[in-house]
Structure formats: structure tokens, C-alpha cells
C-alpha positions as CSV (number, residue, x, y, z in Angstrom):
1,M,-0.2,-11.1,-18.4
2,A,-1.9,-7.7,-18.8
3,N,-2.0,-6.0,-22.2
4,W,-0.9,-2.5,-21.5
5,K,-1.7,0.2,-24.0
6,Q,1.3,2.4,-23.1
7,T,4.4,2.3,-21.0
8,L,6.0,5.1,-19.0
9,K,9.6,4.2,-18.2
10,I,10.9,6.1,-15.2
11,G,13.6,3.6,-14.0
12,D,16.4,6.2,-14.3
13,L,14.5,8.8,-12.4
14,W,13.4,6.3,-9.8
15,R,17.0,5.4,-9.1
16,L,18.1,9.0,-8.8
17,A,15.3,9.7,-6.3
18,Q,16.0,6.5,-4.3
19,D,19.7,7.5,-4.1
20,K,18.7,11.1,-3.2
21,Q,20.6,12.5,-6.1
22,I,17.6,14.6,-7.1
23,K,15.1,16.5,-4.9
24,P,11.5,15.5,-4.8
25,C,10.4,18.5,-6.9
26,E,13.0,17.6,-9.6
27,F,11.8,14.0,-9.7
28,S,8.2,15.2,-10.0
29,R,9.0,17.7,-12.8
30,L,11.0,15.1,-14.8
31,I,8.1,12.7,-14.6
32,A,5.8,15.5,-15.8
33,V,7.9,15.9,-18.9
34,R,7.5,12.2,-19.8
35,L,3.9,12.0,-18.7
36,R,2.7,15.1,-20.7
37,P,2.1,13.2,-24.0
38,L,-0.1,10.7,-22.2
39,N,-2.0,12.8,-19.7
40,A,-1.4,16.6,-19.7
41,V,-3.7,17.2,-16.7
42,L,-1.8,14.8,-14.4
43,A,1.5,16.0,-15.8
44,D,0.6,19.5,-14.8
45,R,0.0,18.3,-11.2
46,F,3.4,16.7,-11.2
47,R,5.0,19.9,-12.6
48,S,3.3,22.2,-10.1
49,I,4.7,20.5,-7.0
50,D,6.3,23.0,-4.5
51,E,10.1,23.4,-4.4
52,D,10.1,22.3,-0.7
53,A,7.9,19.3,-1.3
54,D,9.0,16.0,0.3
55,F,8.8,12.5,-1.1
56,E,5.5,11.9,0.7
57,E,3.8,14.5,-1.4
58,V,5.3,13.1,-4.6
59,D,4.2,9.6,-3.4
60,A,0.6,10.8,-3.2
61,L,0.9,12.0,-6.9
62,L,2.5,8.6,-7.8
63,D,-0.6,6.9,-6.3
64,E,-2.8,9.0,-8.7
65,L,-0.5,8.1,-11.6
66,Y,-0.7,4.3,-10.8
67,D,-4.5,4.5,-10.4
68,W,-4.8,6.4,-13.8
69,G,-2.5,3.9,-15.5
70,D,-4.3,0.8,-14.0
71,K,-7.7,1.9,-15.3
72,G,-8.3,-0.2,-18.4
73,H,-4.6,-1.1,-18.5
74,R,-4.0,2.4,-19.9
75,C,-0.3,2.7,-18.9
76,W,2.3,0.5,-17.3
77,I,4.5,2.6,-14.9
78,D,7.8,0.9,-15.3
79,R,10.2,1.9,-12.4
80,H,12.8,-0.7,-13.4
81,T,13.7,0.1,-17.1
82,E,15.5,3.1,-18.3
83,P,14.0,4.8,-21.3
84,E,15.7,5.2,-24.6
85,G,15.7,8.7,-26.0
86,Q,13.5,10.3,-23.3
87,P,14.5,13.4,-21.4
């Protein structure tokens, strides 16, 4: 089992996006809020996504997020667990 240094819990956001209850730009911006304390540069990329972006564009950013997190087991991106006390 990998020893992750951080965990970014986005399970609640993931479900909302999968159920199409939020638009891709909302999903991206909410991830940016949670990501900012861990990686401000990447958070800014999520925050700056266009209003009319589709999920393919967000998926490309998610790939960058996963790559960043995987490097040195920096951060586990948890799409299944809802966070406690996060916006």
C-alpha cells in the first residue's frame, strides 16, 4: 500500500458531476478551492476554466492533477469519500 502524503477528498463533487447536478466549470472551480492549499498553480488552472467548458476539458485537468499527485505519492485524489468540513 502506498504511503500518501496528502489526500484530496472530492467524492461529493464527483457524484454531483456524474449526476450532472453541477456544470463542468462549477466542478472545476470547487476542486480549485480544495486544491489551493496543496498546489496553488494547479488550483488556478482549475479555477480559470471557461464557463462553457465541457467535461472533456475538465478531464484533461484531472489528468494533470492525478499526475501531480502520483509523483512521489504526493497526494491521493479520493473520488469516493466525502470530505469533512471542506467547502
